[in-house]
C-alpha positions in Angstrom: 0.0 0.0 0.1 1.4 3.5 -0.9 1.3 6.5 1.2 -1.4 8.1 -0.7 -4.0 4.8 -0.7 -3.2 5.0 3.5 -4.7 8.6 3.8 -8.5 8.0 4.6 -8.0 4.5 5.2 -5.6 4.6 8.0 -5.5 7.6 10.5 -7.6 9.8 12.2 -11.5 9.3 11.2 -14.3 11.3 12.9 -17.3 9.1 13.0 -20.8 10.6 14.2 -23.9 8.8 15.0 -27.8 9.4 14.9 -31.0 7.8 14.5 -30.8 7.8 10.8 -27.2 6.2 10.9 -23.6 7.0 11.0 -21.2 9.2 9.2 -17.5 9.3 8.6 -14.9 12.1 7.8 -11.1 11.5 7.2 -9.2 14.4 5.7 -9.9 12.9 2.3 -13.3 11.6 2.2 -17.0 11.8 3.8 -19.2 9.5 3.9 -22.6 8.1 5.5 -24.8 5.0 5.7 -28.0 4.1 7.0 -28.2 1.7 9.8 -29.7 -0.9 7.7 -26.3 -0.9 5.7 -24.6 -2.4 9.1 -23.9 -6.0 9.3 -23.5 -6.1 13.0 -22.0 -4.0 15.9 -19.5 -5.6 18.6 -16.9 -4.7 21.2 -14.0 -6.2 23.1 -12.0 -4.6 25.9 -10.1 -2.2 23.4 -12.2 -1.8 20.5 -15.7 -1.1 19.1 -16.7 -3.0 15.9 -19.0 -1.8 13.5 -19.1 -4.0 10.3 -20.5 -3.3 7.0 -20.0 -7.2 6.0 -18.1 -10.0 7.6 -14.9 -8.6 6.4 -15.4 -4.9 6.2 -16.1 -2.4 8.9 -15.0 0.2 11.5 -12.7 -0.7 14.3 -12.9 2.4 16.7 -10.2 2.3 19.6 -11.8 3.0 22.9 -9.0 5.0 23.7 -10.4 7.4 21.0 -13.1 8.5 23.9 -12.3 10.9 26.8 -14.2 8.4 29.4 -15.1 4.9 29.9 -18.7 6.3 30.0 -18.4 8.2 26.8 -17.5 4.9 25.1 -20.2 2.7 26.6 -22.6 5.6 25.7 -21.8 5.6 22.2 -21.4 2.0 22.1 -25.1 1.4 23.5 -26.6 4.2 21.5 -25.2 2.7 18.5 -26.9 -0.8 19.4 -30.2 1.5 20.1 -30.3 2.6 16.8 -29.1 -0.3 14.7 -31.5 -2.5 16.5 -34.4 0.1 16.0 -33.8 0.2 12.3 -33.9 -3.7 12.2 -37.0 -3.9 14.7 -35.3 -5.4 17.4 -36.3 -5.1 21.0 -32.6 -4.7 22.8 
């Protein structure tokens, strides 16, 4: 991978979520997707995973949040929005 290809793929991303979906902004790209486009949402001790399919998605380091409370709020809200879009009771 060349340096040009890494810009926008690796590095700083800004992720925003709301009831309609999520948006991503990088130094070279902007995009948004509805919750219906999301395949799954999960987490482990260090990361939140928002998958678009079985092989690609967003890996959000929990260290990107200022506090553990903010991390859990983001994760729980993402799950709430995603489940609502799929008509699943959380």
